[in-house]
N, C-alpha and C positions, 0 to 999 in steps of 0.2 A: 582272580575270582573273589567277589565280595562275600562277606559273612552270610548275607541272606541267600546268595546263590549257592554257596557251599552247604548251607543248611537244607535247602530244597533238594540238592543233589543227594545228600546223605539220606534224607527222608525217602526219596524215590528209590534208592538202592535197597533200603530196608523193606519197602513195599514189594519190590521185585522178589526179594528173598522169602518174605512171609506175608503174602497178601491178606490172609485171614487175620493176622495179628495187627498189621498196619493197614487199616481199611481205606485210607486215602493215599493218593499219589503225591500230594504236596501238603506241607504244614498248613494249619488253619490260618486264615488271614486276620487282619486287624478288626474287620467288622464283626466276625464271629467271636473273636477274643473279647471285644467290648461287650457283646451281647451275653456271653457266658459269665462275665464278671460284673455285669451291671448292678446286681443286687448285693454285691459284696463290698465291704469297706474294712477299715481298721477295727471297727467295733464288732465285726463278725466273729473274731477270735481265731483259733487255729483252723486251718483249711487243709483238707486231704485232697490230693489230685491223683486220679487213677489214669494211667496211661498218658503221662505228660509228653512223651515223645521228645521233641527238641526243646520243649519249654516255652512255647508260644503263650499258652494260657498262664503259665507260671510267671512270666514277665509281666503280663497284664495284671495279675493279682498283686504283684509288688507295686505296680503303678497305682493300683486302687487303694494302697495304704496297708496291705497285709505285710507284716514284718517277715523277712525271709526265715528267721528261726521258727516262725509259727507255721511253716509249710512242711507237710509230709508228702513226698513224691513217691508213689508206688508204680514202678516201671518194670515190666517183665523182660524187656530186651536189654541184654548186657551192653550193647553199643550205645543205646540211648542213655542208660543209667550212668555209664561212665562220663558221658558228655554233660549230663545234668549235674553230676558232682563237681565238675570243673566250673560250670557256668553259675551254679547256685551253691557255693560251698557252705553257707550257713543253714541251708535247708536240710532236712533229713531225707535222703534219697535211699529207698529200699528196693533192691532188685528181687521181685517176687511176683507170684500170681495173685491178682487182686481177689480171686475166689478164696484165698486163705486168710483174708484180712481179719476175720472173726477170731482167729487163733492167736493173734499177737496183741501185745500191749503197746499203744502208741503214746498215750499221755499219762502222766502220774496223777494229777489232781483236777483235770479238766476234760471237757469233751469238745469235739470240733463243732464249729458253727456251720460249716458247709463242706460238701464233697463235690468236686468237679470231675466228671467222667468223660474221657475221650476214647473210651473202649468201644469196639465194634460189637455191641450187644446182639445185633440181629444175626451175626454169624456164630453165636454161642448157643449151646444147649440150654434149655430152660432151667435145668438144675444148677448150672453154673451161674446164671444170672441171679437166681434165688440166693445162692451163696454170696455173691458180690453185694447184693442189696442188704442181706442180713448182716454181713460184716460191716458195711458202711454205716447202717443205721445203729449198729451196736456201738459205734464211736461218735455218733452225733448226739448233741443235746436235744431235748424234746421238740424245740422249735427249729432245729436245724433242717437244712434242705440239701437235696441231692440234685445236681444239675447234669443233664445229659443232652448232647446235641445229636442231630440226625440229619441226613440228606433226604429223608423220605417225607411223605405228606402227613404222617401221624406219629404219635409217640412210639418209639421203637420197642417199648416194653408193653406187652399186651394188657388191656384193661382187666382181663380175667386174672392175670397173675398179680397185678397191683391190688385188686380187691381181696384176693386170698391172703395177701400180706398186710392188709390194713393200710394201704398207701393210696395216694391220689396224685395224679399228674396234672399240671397246669401249663398251658402254652405260654412261654415268656415272650417269644418274638421270633421273627424270621428275617433273614438277610439275604438279599440277592447279590450283595457285593462280594460274597465268598465264592470260591471256585471249588466244588460246585455250590450252589445256593444251599443254605442250611437253616435249621430251626433249632430252638433251645426249649427244653421242658424242665420245669421245676417239680420235683417229687418230694412230698412230705407225708408224714404220718397222718392218717385220717382219724383213727381212734386208737386207744391202747390195743395193741395186737393181742388177740386171743389164742392164736395158733403159732407155735414156734416153727422155725425153719425145718426142724427135724420132722415135725408132723407133716409139713408140706411135702417133704421128700418122700415120706412114707405113702402119701396119697397119690404120688405120681408114679406111673409105670415106666419102665425103661423105654417104652416106645413113645412117650410124651414128646411132642414137638411143638414148635411155634404154630399158632393158628395161621391158616393159609391166607395170603393177601395177594389176590390176582393182580398182576400188573405192577407189583412193587419193584422199584428199581433195584438192580443187583448190587449197587454201590451204596445202599442205605447204611447208615450207622445204626 
C-alpha cells in the first residue's frame, strides 16, 4: 500500500467514524490545495491551519515557502493530530476544538498572516462558527485573510453573519479537478468591528440556525 493510498484509507475510516467532523470521504487533491494556498508565500508570515486532517494543505503551504516552524496546526481528532506531529515535527500541532482558539496564546510578538480552514462549517451551529471566526481574526494581523473551501455553490458562511461581524467574503476560485469539485473563499475584515463576539452571542437566541438553502448539497463544506 502506497503512502497516498494509506492516507486516503485513514481519512475514509475517520469519516466513517465521525462524518460531521470529517466532512469529506477523501483528502483534498492537489488542485484544491493549490487554490487554497495560491495567495500565500514566505512573506505571509505565520499561518494557522484549522482542521488540517492528514496535512495535504500543510504540505502545500511548505511548498509555497512557509517555514514549518511558522505553522500552527489546530486539529480536533487525536488520530490526525498524532500523524501531523510525526509528519511535520517542526510545526506546532495542537489537539483542540477550533472554537476555543480565542482563549489561547499562539504567538509571542507577532500575528498570523493567514488562516486556512478545512472545517465543515455548514454542519456547525452558528454560535460555533462565530467563535471560530472571532478566535481566528483575534490572531490575524489587520490585513490577514481567512480561507475557507466549500463543495457548495456559495460561501458556506452566510452573508448576514459576515455583515454582523464586519467581515466580507470574496470568491478566490473554483476547481473541477477535485473530488468533489470545490471552491475557495477569502474572508477579510471589512471595517473595524463595532460589535464584539459576546454581543453577537447575546443577540442570538438558542433557536438560531443557518438560513435555509433549498437544494443545497448535503456534503457542502
